[in-house]
Backbone as ProteinMPNN parsed JSONL, in Angstrom:
{"seq_chain_A": "MHNLRFILVLTLTILVGSAALFGNRDLISPQLQHKLIETKSDDLIPIIIIMKDQYDPQVLLDQSVYLPRNEKRSHVIEELKSFAEFHQQDIVGSLNSYMHSDLVKDLNPLWISNVVACKAKHEVIYDLAHRDDITLIDHDEMRKMISFEKTKTFDPTTREITWNVIKVNADDVWALGHTGDGVVVSVIDTGVNYNHVDLADHLWTDPGYPYH", "coords_chain_A": {"N_chain_A": [[165.38, 85.256, -109.412], [163.538, 83.296, -110.133], [163.564, 83.727, -112.866], [166.172, 82.952, -113.487], [166.055, 80.239, -112.851], [164.22, 79.419, -114.752], [165.671, 79.881, -117.107], [167.76, 78.039, -116.789], [166.354, 75.601, -116.82], [165.269, 75.74, -119.394], [167.616, 75.745, -120.941], [168.649, 73.213, -120.303], [166.62, 71.623, -121.353], [166.866, 72.172, -124.079], [169.421, 71.141, -124.555], [169.05, 68.407, -123.971], [167.118, 67.827, -125.876], [168.57, 68.282, -128.216], [170.497, 66.284, -128.03], [168.869, 64.052, -128.272], [167.975, 64.4, -130.844], [170.278, 64.492, -132.537], [171.83, 62.361, -131.72], [174.619, 60.345, -130.587], [177.348, 62.213, -130.795], [179.96, 61.446, -130.679], [180.194, 59.139, -132.125], [180.235, 59.937, -134.707], [182.608, 60.742, -137.025], [185.127, 63.386, -137.043], [185.674, 64.226, -139.673], [183.344, 63.481, -141.018], [181.458, 64.975, -139.613], [182.211, 67.537, -140.399], [181.585, 67.328, -143.108], [178.831, 67.063, -142.969], [178.127, 69.591, -142.127], [178.813, 71.222, -144.303], [177.169, 70.38, -146.35], [173.859, 69.923, -147.807], [170.788, 68.949, -146.184], [169.402, 67.084, -147.656], [171.281, 65.909, -149.213], [173.075, 63.055, -150.333], [175.472, 61.353, -148.578], [178.516, 59.647, -148.865], [179.269, 57.042, -146.689], [181.032, 55.16, -144.159], [180.286, 52.602, -142.015], [181.402, 51.44, -139.076], [181.273, 48.512, -137.358], [180.754, 47.642, -133.903], [181.404, 45.105, -132.85], [184.078, 43.058, -133.58], [185.877, 40.523, -135.278], [188.151, 38.608, -133.485], [191.415, 38.576, -134.477], [193.427, 36.887, -133.537], [192.085, 34.68, -132.508], [190.983, 33.708, -134.854], [193.324, 33.018, -136.183], [194.311, 30.999, -134.501], [192.376, 29.066, -134.92], [192.776, 28.272, -137.526], [195.437, 27.645, -137.936], [196.524, 25.056, -138.077], [195.277, 23.922, -140.187], [195.118, 22.459, -143.497], [196.561, 24.148, -146.345], [194.785, 24.554, -148.499], [192.355, 24.439, -147.234], [192.439, 26.382, -145.322], [192.03, 29.022, -146.303], [189.327, 28.965, -147.18], [188.096, 28.417, -144.754], [188.648, 30.721, -143.203], [187.351, 32.697, -144.732], [184.685, 31.791, -144.612], [184.192, 31.947, -141.845], [184.514, 34.729, -141.307], [182.543, 35.824, -142.971], [180.201, 34.69, -141.903], [180.282, 35.76, -139.332], [180.122, 38.548, -139.843], [177.648, 38.68, -141.166], [175.887, 37.91, -139.136], [176.236, 39.94, -137.165], [175.619, 42.208, -138.607], [173.045, 42.016, -139.331], [170.793, 43.347, -138.173], [171.298, 46.133, -138.552], [171.608, 46.277, -141.316], [169.059, 45.564, -142.083], [167.657, 47.809, -141.157], [168.804, 49.83, -142.748], [168.002, 48.978, -145.251], [165.299, 49.509, -145.046], [165.348, 52.283, -144.997], [166.16, 52.702, -147.587], [163.888, 52.314, -149.109], [162.636, 54.696, -148.817], [164.216, 56.391, -150.162], [166.288, 57.443, -148.689], [168.636, 56.26, -148.325], [171.182, 54.795, -150.332], [173.017, 52.591, -152.553], [173.851, 50.462, -150.848], [176.214, 48.475, -149.212], [177.273, 45.814, -147.655], [180.193, 44.804, -145.949], [182.399, 42.156, -145.354], [185.008, 41.456, -144.539], [186.19, 43.208, -142.639], [184.018, 43.719, -141.076], [182.234, 45.984, -141.65], [179.93, 48.454, -142.914], [179.059, 49.92, -145.921], [177.613, 52.76, -147.492], [175.467, 55.243, -149.065], [174.083, 57.972, -147.487], [171.461, 60.115, -146.243], [171.353, 63.101, -144.18], [169.583, 62.797, -141.919], [169.48, 60.06, -141.57], [172.107, 59.439, -140.879], [172.301, 60.753, -138.407], [170.385, 59.294, -137.039], [171.604, 56.783, -137.005], [173.64, 57.31, -135.255], [172.546, 56.92, -132.795], [172.684, 54.276, -132.229], [173.88, 51.36, -130.464], [175.516, 49.418, -131.391], [177.489, 50.238, -133.009], [180.727, 51.511, -133.643], [181.907, 53.616, -134.968], [181.077, 56.155, -137.343], [182.034, 57.102, -140.42], [183.23, 59.413, -142.926], [183.191, 58.326, -146.194], [185.672, 58.689, -148.178], [188.162, 59.698, -150.609], [191.461, 59.567, -149.558], [194.686, 60.895, -149.12], [197.513, 59.136, -148.266], [200.143, 59.792, -148.216], [201.689, 62.862, -148.161], [202.158, 65.279, -150.717], [204.552, 67.467, -151.961], [204.47, 70.464, -153.746], [206.504, 71.385, -156.46], [208.346, 74.085, -157.867], [209.816, 74.009, -160.243], [210.783, 71.406, -162.507], [213.135, 69.288, -163.75], [213.816, 66.471, -165.221], [216.122, 65.574, -166.461], [218.309, 66.621, -165.204], [218.289, 65.75, -162.656], [219.738, 63.68, -160.336], [218.834, 61.596, -158.648], [215.642, 60.18, -158.598], [212.487, 61.48, -157.375], [210.829, 59.628, -156.048], [212.546, 57.671, -155.112], [213.965, 58.999, -153.148], [211.861, 59.542, -151.485], [211.194, 57.108, -150.238], [213.456, 56.704, -148.878], [215.497, 55.21, -150.075], [218.003, 55.943, -150.971], [219.42, 56.275, -148.628], [219.721, 53.66, -147.839], [221.378, 52.736, -149.864], [223.664, 54.141, -149.202], [224.546, 52.69, -147.082], [225.714, 50.598, -148.252], [224.143, 48.68, -149.403], [223.272, 47.943, -152.403], [221.855, 46.411, -154.158], [223.124, 45.065, -156.129], [223.509, 42.592, -158.587], [220.991, 41.542, -158.293], [218.095, 40.36, -159.897], [215.343, 41.853, -161.359], [211.981, 41.396, -162.106], [209.463, 42.727, -164.13], [206.069, 42.845, -164.353], [203.629, 44.237, -165.794], [202.07, 47.0, -167.285], [204.306, 47.631, -168.649], [207.662, 49.07, -169.049], [209.761, 51.978, -169.376], [212.193, 51.337, -171.386], [214.197, 52.874, -172.349], [214.972, 54.53, -170.387], [217.369, 56.262, -168.374], [218.249, 54.898, -166.132], [217.732, 52.303, -166.721], [218.512, 51.582, -169.288], [221.149, 50.51, -169.712], [221.067, 48.313, -168.115], [219.503, 46.175, -168.702], [218.277, 42.85, -168.931], [218.114, 40.723, -171.416], [216.619, 38.544, -173.912], [217.489, 37.252, -177.0], [215.529, 35.954, -178.437], [213.215, 37.057, -177.507], [212.795, 40.011, -177.969], [212.966, 43.169, -176.335], [211.651, 42.25, -174.11]], "CA_chain_A": [[165.659, 83.855, -109.106], [162.659, 82.487, -110.976], [164.049, 83.856, -114.243], [167.38, 82.137, -113.608], [165.627, 78.84, -112.874], [163.589, 79.189, -116.058], [166.742, 79.815, -118.112], [168.468, 76.771, -116.599], [165.47, 74.532, -117.296], [165.186, 75.871, -120.845], [168.903, 75.313, -121.494], [168.723, 71.759, -120.153], [165.669, 71.045, -122.305], [167.462, 72.289, -125.415], [170.543, 70.204, -124.64], [168.503, 67.052, -124.043], [166.476, 67.696, -127.18], [169.612, 68.189, -129.239], [171.096, 64.952, -127.93], [167.915, 63.088, -128.82], [167.862, 64.614, -132.287], [171.507, 64.235, -133.272], [172.475, 61.134, -131.285], [175.948, 60.416, -129.983], [178.27, 62.852, -131.737], [181.249, 60.759, -130.632], [180.186, 58.086, -133.14], [180.415, 60.571, -136.016], [183.993, 61.207, -137.124], [185.261, 64.821, -137.341], [185.575, 64.437, -141.119], [181.938, 63.388, -141.4], [180.781, 66.14, -139.041], [182.509, 68.667, -141.285], [180.826, 67.116, -144.347], [177.428, 67.339, -142.656], [177.969, 71.044, -142.025], [178.966, 71.886, -145.595], [176.219, 69.847, -147.328], [172.443, 70.097, -147.51], [170.208, 67.806, -145.471], [168.932, 66.09, -148.622], [172.419, 65.336, -149.943], [173.514, 61.711, -149.958], [176.896, 61.374, -148.243], [179.117, 58.309, -148.759], [179.733, 56.794, -145.327], [181.471, 53.837, -143.732], [179.801, 52.315, -140.664], [182.258, 50.417, -138.472], [180.543, 47.831, -136.305], [181.496, 47.53, -132.638], [181.936, 43.745, -132.721], [185.057, 42.697, -134.598], [186.422, 39.18, -135.064], [189.499, 38.616, -132.922], [192.309, 37.923, -135.448], [194.198, 35.824, -132.895], [191.197, 33.518, -132.461], [190.909, 33.198, -136.222], [194.612, 32.389, -136.469], [194.381, 29.75, -133.739], [191.454, 28.107, -135.515], [193.18, 27.85, -138.872], [196.887, 27.486, -138.053], [196.899, 23.682, -138.404], [194.506, 23.456, -141.341], [195.837, 22.452, -144.78], [196.493, 25.452, -147.0], [193.593, 24.679, -149.345], [191.187, 24.585, -146.368], [192.608, 27.552, -144.457], [191.411, 30.201, -146.914], [187.875, 28.819, -147.158], [187.657, 28.509, -143.357], [188.702, 32.128, -142.798], [186.284, 33.408, -145.443], [183.396, 31.362, -144.069], [184.058, 32.485, -140.491], [184.326, 36.179, -141.359], [181.245, 36.103, -143.58], [179.16, 34.337, -140.934], [180.374, 36.738, -138.243], [179.605, 39.834, -140.32], [176.22, 38.546, -141.461], [175.165, 37.868, -137.859], [176.298, 41.224, -136.466], [175.108, 43.276, -139.465], [171.677, 41.702, -139.717], [169.841, 44.368, -137.732], [171.558, 47.434, -139.176], [171.326, 46.151, -142.754], [167.603, 45.621, -142.197], [167.25, 49.211, -140.996], [169.241, 50.589, -143.921], [167.125, 48.58, -146.355], [164.045, 50.253, -144.862], [165.618, 53.655, -145.431], [166.289, 52.721, -149.048], [162.547, 52.429, -149.683], [162.265, 56.118, -148.756], [165.279, 57.115, -150.874], [167.188, 58.082, -147.736], [169.892, 55.509, -148.42], [171.397, 54.087, -151.592], [174.32, 51.92, -152.726], [174.169, 49.712, -149.629], [177.236, 47.457, -149.493], [177.851, 45.205, -146.449], [181.542, 44.276, -146.166], [182.579, 41.13, -144.334], [186.389, 41.253, -144.092], [186.424, 43.964, -141.406], [182.712, 43.955, -140.461], [181.775, 47.36, -141.828], [178.864, 48.619, -143.9], [179.216, 51.138, -146.714], [176.406, 53.201, -148.186], [175.277, 56.682, -149.155], [172.942, 58.258, -146.617], [171.128, 61.512, -145.976], [171.708, 63.565, -142.839], [168.751, 62.258, -140.844], [169.867, 58.662, -141.357], [173.387, 59.447, -140.154], [172.015, 61.103, -137.014], [169.684, 58.151, -136.441], [172.597, 55.732, -136.771], [174.466, 57.703, -134.109], [171.876, 56.468, -131.57], [172.848, 52.83, -132.074], [174.94, 50.929, -129.553], [176.309, 48.352, -132.017], [178.408, 50.911, -133.93], [181.834, 52.19, -132.966], [182.249, 54.852, -135.688], [180.511, 56.451, -138.664], [183.063, 57.941, -141.03], [183.02, 59.835, -144.308], [183.876, 57.451, -147.148], [186.263, 59.616, -149.134], [189.535, 59.447, -151.029], [192.412, 60.24, -148.686], [196.091, 60.688, -149.457], [198.283, 58.661, -147.129], [201.44, 60.465, -148.275], [201.539, 64.232, -148.646], [203.035, 65.626, -151.826], [204.934, 68.871, -151.994], [204.56, 71.005, -155.092], [207.786, 72.009, -156.799], [208.184, 75.14, -158.863], [210.382, 73.558, -161.513], [211.198, 70.006, -162.518], [213.908, 68.921, -164.931], [214.258, 65.099, -164.963], [217.439, 65.273, -167.049], [219.37, 67.134, -164.337], [218.143, 65.213, -161.305], [220.473, 62.424, -160.244], [217.975, 60.603, -158.013], [214.236, 60.54, -158.764], [211.836, 61.862, -156.122], [210.257, 58.498, -155.322], [213.644, 56.977, -154.434], [214.232, 59.774, -151.937], [210.678, 59.472, -150.626], [211.239, 55.875, -149.448], [214.786, 56.661, -148.244], [216.346, 54.187, -150.685], [219.375, 56.455, -151.068], [220.077, 56.011, -147.346], [220.095, 52.239, -147.855], [222.552, 52.632, -150.746], [224.821, 54.674, -148.476], [225.006, 51.636, -146.175], [226.38, 49.578, -149.05], [223.168, 47.748, -149.978], [222.945, 48.54, -153.703], [221.052, 45.506, -154.973], [223.948, 44.56, -157.229], [223.334, 41.169, -158.839], [219.59, 41.162, -158.151], [217.315, 40.451, -161.132], [213.982, 42.293, -161.079], [211.041, 41.159, -163.199], [208.338, 43.654, -164.118], [204.911, 42.336, -165.078], [202.515, 45.178, -165.748], [201.862, 47.579, -168.618], [205.595, 47.852, -169.286], [208.56, 50.09, -168.515], [210.492, 52.763, -170.367], [213.514, 50.704, -171.452], [215.183, 53.892, -172.726], [215.281, 55.335, -169.203], [218.809, 56.242, -168.096], [218.539, 53.925, -165.083], [217.456, 50.952, -167.202], [219.043, 51.33, -170.636], [222.338, 49.654, -169.716], [220.926, 47.295, -167.076], [218.461, 45.239, -169.101], [218.621, 41.444, -169.152], [217.231, 40.398, -172.531], [216.775, 37.287, -174.65], [217.328, 37.571, -178.433], [214.269, 35.4, -178.94], [212.118, 37.88, -177.012], [213.309, 41.386, -177.896], [212.22, 44.142, -175.531], [210.9, 41.552, -173.064]], "C_chain_A": [[164.835, 82.928, -109.985], [163.113, 82.536, -112.434], [165.277, 82.989, -114.479], [167.026, 80.659, -113.689], [165.006, 78.496, -114.22], [164.637, 79.03, -117.151], [167.488, 78.494, -118.018], [167.645, 75.601, -117.128], [165.383, 74.545, -118.814], [166.464, 75.374, -121.51], [169.033, 73.803, -121.441], [167.808, 71.063, -121.148], [166.233, 71.063, -123.719], [168.583, 71.282, -125.591], [170.056, 68.773, -124.771], [167.847, 66.818, -125.391], [167.471, 67.553, -128.298], [170.262, 66.817, -129.229], [170.178, 63.904, -128.521], [167.832, 63.191, -130.33], [169.096, 64.143, -133.033], [172.266, 63.002, -132.799], [173.829, 61.392, -130.653], [176.945, 60.963, -130.993], [179.623, 62.148, -131.77], [181.337, 59.655, -131.682], [180.424, 58.642, -134.539], [181.809, 61.184, -136.072], [184.042, 62.71, -137.411], [185.132, 65.12, -138.831], [184.119, 64.409, -141.579], [181.142, 64.557, -140.826], [181.002, 67.376, -139.911], [181.703, 68.548, -142.578], [179.348, 67.409, -144.122], [177.16, 68.839, -142.604], [177.961, 71.7, -143.401], [178.01, 71.369, -146.671], [174.786, 70.092, -146.872], [171.878, 68.815, -146.898], [169.731, 66.71, -146.415], [170.064, 65.462, -149.43], [172.742, 63.942, -149.413], [175.024, 61.723, -149.762], [177.426, 59.948, -148.177], [179.682, 58.114, -147.349], [180.196, 55.352, -145.157], [181.027, 53.664, -142.282], [180.628, 51.162, -140.102], [181.525, 49.811, -137.284], [181.416, 47.654, -135.062], [182.141, 46.153, -132.49], [182.843, 43.429, -133.897], [185.649, 41.331, -134.252], [187.859, 39.303, -134.566], [190.445, 37.886, -133.874], [193.122, 36.79, -134.832], [193.376, 34.541, -132.799], [191.108, 32.874, -133.832], [192.195, 32.477, -136.606], [194.733, 31.046, -135.759], [193.503, 28.668, -134.352], [191.997, 27.499, -136.803], [194.651, 27.495, -139.005], [197.292, 26.081, -138.483], [196.11, 23.111, -139.581], [195.385, 23.407, -142.581], [195.612, 23.764, -145.515], [195.215, 25.62, -147.81], [192.317, 24.831, -148.517], [191.239, 25.872, -145.544], [191.871, 28.773, -145.013], [189.886, 30.122, -146.826], [187.332, 28.922, -145.731], [187.607, 29.965, -142.895], [187.566, 32.916, -143.442], [184.922, 33.07, -144.853], [183.152, 31.95, -142.679], [183.76, 33.985, -140.508], [182.971, 36.551, -141.949], [180.107, 35.818, -142.602], [179.113, 35.351, -139.795], [179.75, 38.066, -138.656], [178.102, 39.768, -140.574], [175.393, 38.574, -140.172], [175.103, 39.253, -137.215], [175.763, 42.392, -137.297], [173.626, 43.113, -139.776], [170.703, 42.827, -139.37], [170.052, 45.692, -138.459], [171.3, 47.395, -140.677], [169.823, 46.186, -142.994], [167.089, 47.047, -142.088], [167.607, 50.043, -142.225], [168.414, 50.233, -145.149], [165.785, 49.302, -146.268], [164.205, 51.701, -145.31], [165.695, 53.755, -146.954], [164.933, 52.868, -149.722], [162.065, 53.876, -149.697], [163.302, 57.003, -149.434], [166.187, 57.902, -149.933], [168.568, 57.443, -147.748], [169.979, 54.873, -149.791], [172.792, 53.462, -151.577], [174.769, 51.202, -151.452], [175.112, 48.56, -149.957], [177.825, 46.916, -148.186], [179.201, 44.561, -146.788], [181.895, 43.338, -145.015], [184.009, 40.997, -143.808], [186.653, 41.966, -142.766], [185.127, 44.341, -140.696], [182.335, 45.432, -140.465], [180.69, 47.377, -142.896], [179.074, 49.952, -144.603], [177.887, 51.482, -147.381], [176.475, 54.71, -148.387], [174.003, 57.004, -148.395], [172.722, 59.757, -146.467], [171.364, 61.826, -144.497], [170.9, 62.876, -141.743], [169.083, 60.804, -140.548], [171.154, 58.586, -140.542], [173.166, 59.772, -138.683], [171.262, 59.981, -136.301], [170.665, 57.024, -136.109], [173.444, 56.032, -135.54], [173.824, 57.338, -132.774], [172.157, 54.996, -131.274], [174.011, 52.501, -131.136], [175.779, 49.793, -130.128], [177.308, 48.913, -133.029], [179.519, 51.57, -133.125], [182.229, 53.499, -133.65], [181.485, 54.936, -136.998], [181.446, 57.466, -139.304], [182.672, 58.312, -142.452], [183.838, 58.94, -145.227], [184.412, 58.326, -148.278], [187.663, 59.161, -149.511], [190.471, 60.245, -150.134], [193.833, 59.892, -149.105], [196.854, 60.29, -148.204], [199.656, 59.319, -147.068], [201.216, 61.862, -148.843], [202.574, 64.524, -149.723], [203.301, 67.129, -151.81], [205.07, 69.327, -153.449], [205.922, 71.659, -155.302], [207.564, 73.03, -157.899], [208.698, 74.704, -160.225], [210.795, 72.106, -161.391], [211.896, 69.709, -163.841], [214.489, 67.528, -164.7], [215.644, 64.791, -165.505], [218.576, 65.71, -166.138], [219.293, 66.573, -162.921], [218.783, 63.834, -161.233], [219.606, 61.304, -159.676], [216.524, 61.064, -158.127], [213.571, 60.709, -157.403], [211.326, 60.663, -155.337], [211.317, 57.693, -154.584], [213.957, 57.674, -153.114], [213.079, 59.629, -150.944], [210.7, 58.245, -149.732], [212.599, 55.666, -148.797], [215.688, 55.557, -148.799], [217.796, 54.649, -150.79], [220.144, 56.263, -149.759], [220.529, 54.558, -147.247], [221.321, 52.033, -148.735], [223.808, 53.086, -150.013], [225.391, 53.655, -147.496], [225.691, 50.494, -146.917], [225.455, 48.546, -149.662], [222.658, 48.332, -151.299], [222.055, 47.66, -154.56], [221.813, 44.94, -156.151], [223.781, 43.048, -157.356], [221.905, 40.678, -158.722], [218.862, 41.368, -159.477], [215.87, 40.786, -160.766], [213.119, 42.052, -162.302], [209.857, 42.102, -163.05], [207.219, 43.079, -164.97], [203.773, 43.331, -164.865], [202.326, 45.725, -167.155], [203.167, 47.891, -169.324], [206.416, 48.92, -168.602], [209.203, 50.845, -169.673], [211.921, 52.231, -170.433], [214.591, 51.663, -171.955], [215.577, 54.783, -171.541], [216.754, 55.17, -168.839], [219.18, 55.215, -167.031], [218.37, 52.485, -165.558], [218.191, 50.59, -168.486], [220.231, 50.376, -170.654], [222.287, 48.588, -168.623], [219.899, 46.227, -167.449], [219.026, 43.843, -169.322], [217.652, 40.924, -170.207], [217.563, 39.043, -173.126], [216.551, 37.609, -176.125], [216.023, 37.049, -179.014], [213.059, 36.197, -178.526], [212.604, 39.317, -176.862], [212.353, 42.302, -177.131], [211.308, 43.471, -174.499], [211.862, 41.194, -171.94]], "O_chain_A": [[165.328, 81.93, -110.51], [163.059, 81.535, -113.149], [165.416, 82.367, -115.533], [167.605, 79.913, -114.479], [165.236, 77.415, -114.761], [164.518, 78.161, -118.015], [167.815, 77.889, -119.039], [168.173, 74.717, -117.803], [165.419, 73.493, -119.452], [166.412, 74.668, -122.518], [169.472, 73.177, -122.405], [168.171, 70.036, -121.722], [166.096, 70.094, -124.465], [168.694, 70.642, -126.637], [170.578, 68.007, -125.581], [167.993, 65.75, -125.985], [167.249, 66.785, -129.235], [170.545, 66.249, -130.284], [170.632, 62.976, -129.191], [167.64, 62.188, -131.018], [168.981, 63.465, -134.054], [173.261, 62.628, -133.42], [174.141, 62.509, -130.24], [177.34, 60.268, -131.93], [180.35, 62.235, -132.759], [182.435, 59.274, -132.088], [180.774, 57.897, -135.454], [182.148, 62.044, -135.26], [183.089, 63.256, -137.969], [184.556, 66.137, -139.217], [183.709, 65.208, -142.42], [180.243, 65.075, -141.489], [180.081, 68.163, -140.128], [181.196, 69.547, -143.088], [178.685, 67.951, -145.007], [176.085, 69.297, -142.993], [177.191, 72.63, -143.641], [178.034, 71.866, -147.797], [174.531, 70.423, -145.714], [172.434, 67.732, -147.081], [169.66, 65.543, -146.03], [169.822, 64.574, -150.247], [172.688, 63.687, -148.21], [175.77, 62.066, -150.68], [176.835, 59.112, -147.493], [180.477, 58.926, -146.876], [179.805, 54.457, -145.905], [181.355, 54.484, -141.425], [180.556, 50.038, -140.6], [181.196, 50.507, -136.323], [182.638, 47.533, -135.15], [183.288, 46.045, -132.056], [182.437, 43.518, -135.056], [185.891, 41.024, -133.085], [188.675, 40.014, -135.153], [190.292, 36.68, -134.066], [193.472, 35.834, -135.525], [193.904, 33.445, -132.985], [191.153, 31.651, -133.96], [192.158, 31.446, -137.277], [195.202, 30.069, -136.343], [193.848, 27.487, -134.31], [191.708, 26.347, -137.126], [195.083, 27.081, -140.081], [198.293, 25.917, -139.179], [196.267, 21.94, -139.925], [196.301, 24.217, -142.719], [194.586, 24.418, -145.325], [194.621, 26.698, -147.815], [191.302, 25.3, -149.032], [190.204, 26.388, -145.122], [191.172, 29.47, -144.279], [189.23, 31.093, -146.446], [186.24, 29.448, -145.518], [186.635, 30.389, -142.27], [186.898, 33.709, -142.777], [184.102, 33.959, -144.621], [182.046, 32.396, -142.37], [182.862, 34.453, -139.808], [182.323, 37.486, -141.48], [179.166, 36.603, -142.486], [178.036, 35.749, -139.35], [178.95, 38.642, -137.918], [177.37, 40.698, -140.235], [174.327, 39.189, -140.125], [174.04, 39.687, -136.771], [175.483, 43.458, -136.748], [173.023, 43.976, -140.412], [169.877, 43.209, -140.199], [169.093, 46.303, -138.929], [170.823, 48.375, -141.248], [169.358, 46.761, -143.978], [166.196, 47.451, -142.833], [166.809, 50.859, -142.685], [168.154, 51.089, -145.994], [165.203, 49.665, -147.29], [163.306, 52.272, -145.927], [165.335, 54.78, -147.534], [164.832, 53.477, -150.787], [161.196, 54.241, -150.489], [163.268, 58.225, -149.294], [166.784, 58.903, -150.328], [169.538, 58.011, -147.248], [168.966, 54.456, -150.352], [173.623, 53.759, -150.718], [175.92, 51.32, -151.033], [174.849, 47.769, -150.862], [178.777, 47.492, -147.66], [179.328, 43.86, -147.792], [181.713, 43.68, -143.846], [184.2, 40.465, -142.714], [187.271, 41.394, -141.868], [185.135, 45.193, -139.808], [182.143, 46.042, -139.414], [180.552, 46.437, -143.678], [179.246, 50.986, -143.957], [177.134, 50.594, -147.781], [177.415, 55.368, -147.941], [172.963, 56.387, -148.625], [173.655, 60.556, -146.552], [171.549, 60.925, -143.678], [171.465, 62.422, -140.748], [168.98, 60.363, -139.403], [171.275, 57.769, -139.629], [173.767, 59.147, -137.809], [171.47, 59.742, -135.112], [170.564, 56.392, -135.057], [173.91, 55.116, -134.862], [174.473, 57.431, -131.731], [171.888, 54.528, -130.168], [174.981, 53.251, -131.028], [176.652, 49.258, -129.445], [177.9, 48.166, -133.808], [179.276, 52.122, -132.051], [182.807, 54.386, -133.02], [181.27, 53.931, -137.676], [181.625, 58.566, -138.783], [181.886, 57.618, -143.097], [185.05, 58.813, -145.053], [183.688, 58.659, -149.216], [188.272, 58.344, -148.821], [190.3, 61.452, -149.967], [194.141, 58.738, -149.405], [196.848, 61.01, -147.205], [200.264, 59.4, -146.0], [200.611, 62.01, -149.904], [203.717, 64.073, -149.646], [202.387, 67.941, -151.664], [205.702, 68.661, -154.269], [206.421, 72.386, -154.443], [206.698, 72.857, -158.757], [208.08, 74.999, -161.248], [211.118, 71.632, -160.302], [211.311, 69.861, -164.914], [215.532, 67.396, -164.06], [216.281, 63.838, -165.055], [219.697, 65.222, -166.279], [220.137, 66.886, -162.082], [218.413, 62.929, -161.981], [219.645, 60.18, -160.177], [216.207, 62.206, -157.793], [214.028, 60.154, -156.404], [211.375, 60.66, -154.107], [211.03, 57.095, -153.547], [214.184, 57.024, -152.094], [213.285, 59.598, -149.73], [210.271, 58.319, -148.581], [212.875, 54.606, -148.236], [216.541, 55.03, -148.085], [218.715, 53.835, -150.706], [221.365, 56.109, -149.77], [221.568, 54.253, -146.661], [222.205, 51.246, -148.396], [224.879, 52.501, -150.173], [226.561, 53.731, -147.119], [226.184, 49.546, -146.306], [225.908, 47.639, -150.36], [221.717, 49.126, -151.306], [221.547, 48.112, -155.586], [221.211, 44.393, -157.075], [223.894, 42.315, -156.374], [221.627, 39.517, -159.021], [218.991, 42.419, -160.107], [215.248, 40.09, -159.963], [213.476, 42.454, -163.409], [209.312, 42.253, -161.957], [207.396, 42.852, -166.166], [203.05, 43.263, -163.871], [202.415, 44.971, -168.123], [203.161, 48.359, -170.462], [205.94, 49.596, -167.69], [209.18, 50.385, -170.815], [212.768, 52.625, -169.631], [215.769, 51.307, -171.987], [216.412, 55.677, -171.678], [217.319, 54.085, -168.974], [220.304, 54.713, -167.023], [218.809, 51.552, -164.885], [218.461, 49.416, -168.738], [220.311, 49.515, -171.529], [223.314, 48.026, -168.244], [219.473, 45.455, -166.589], [220.131, 43.686, -169.843], [216.478, 40.708, -169.907], [218.627, 38.473, -172.883], [215.52, 38.186, -176.473], [215.477, 37.62, -179.958], [211.987, 36.048, -179.111], [212.803, 39.789, -175.743], [211.131, 42.222, -177.257], [210.314, 44.056, -174.067], [211.453, 40.597, -170.944]]}, "name": "protein", "num_of_chains": 1, "seq": "MHNLRFILVLTLTILVGSAALFGNRDLISPQLQHKLIETKSDDLIPIIIIMKDQYDPQVLLDQSVYLPRNEKRSHVIEELKSFAEFHQQDIVGSLNSYMHSDLVKDLNPLWISNVVACKAKHEVIYDLAHRDDITLIDHDEMRKMISFEKTKTFDPTTREITWNVIKVNADDVWALGHTGDGVVVSVIDTGVNYNHVDLADHLWTDPGYPYH"}
């Protein structure tokens, strides 16, 4: 009986100690938890810290809806910057302290959505998980929003419809009779391939500006 009580007390002590050491795991995203496992404790991990307090977009809209257009933009920017600066003041101060010990680098407070970006070592991330003014700590990584399937062969000369047209279901819109006939499209970027089979006989040109 005494041995069982000792084991229970020991287990509880370990659990409490782990919680104190690693903070609230719910604040650390699954992606970041995985990154923490596969990296060393001294590695700097790019993270995004999402603050709990967020500006209510409806309130912001109500404040600026009747403002002249030239004042609306400056009002929104000023409000969001002031809001973020106020709510990030404490955490930015803490992260600046970590920077002196080389535990944090590339600190970048962002005001549009009230988040803070930086690179931090493991102990900093676990310390941040103790805070009550954060809603999530996520791994700042490149993520693909659309999955791409690999094809074994590709012959653009034999494919009637290009893959990107199918991807956005444009061919389904054509089937409904919406072909875009009569619509003039202007392209302003690095240019287009005017020899492409879909463009060669559909170009609208001016003799004074060849190939424009």
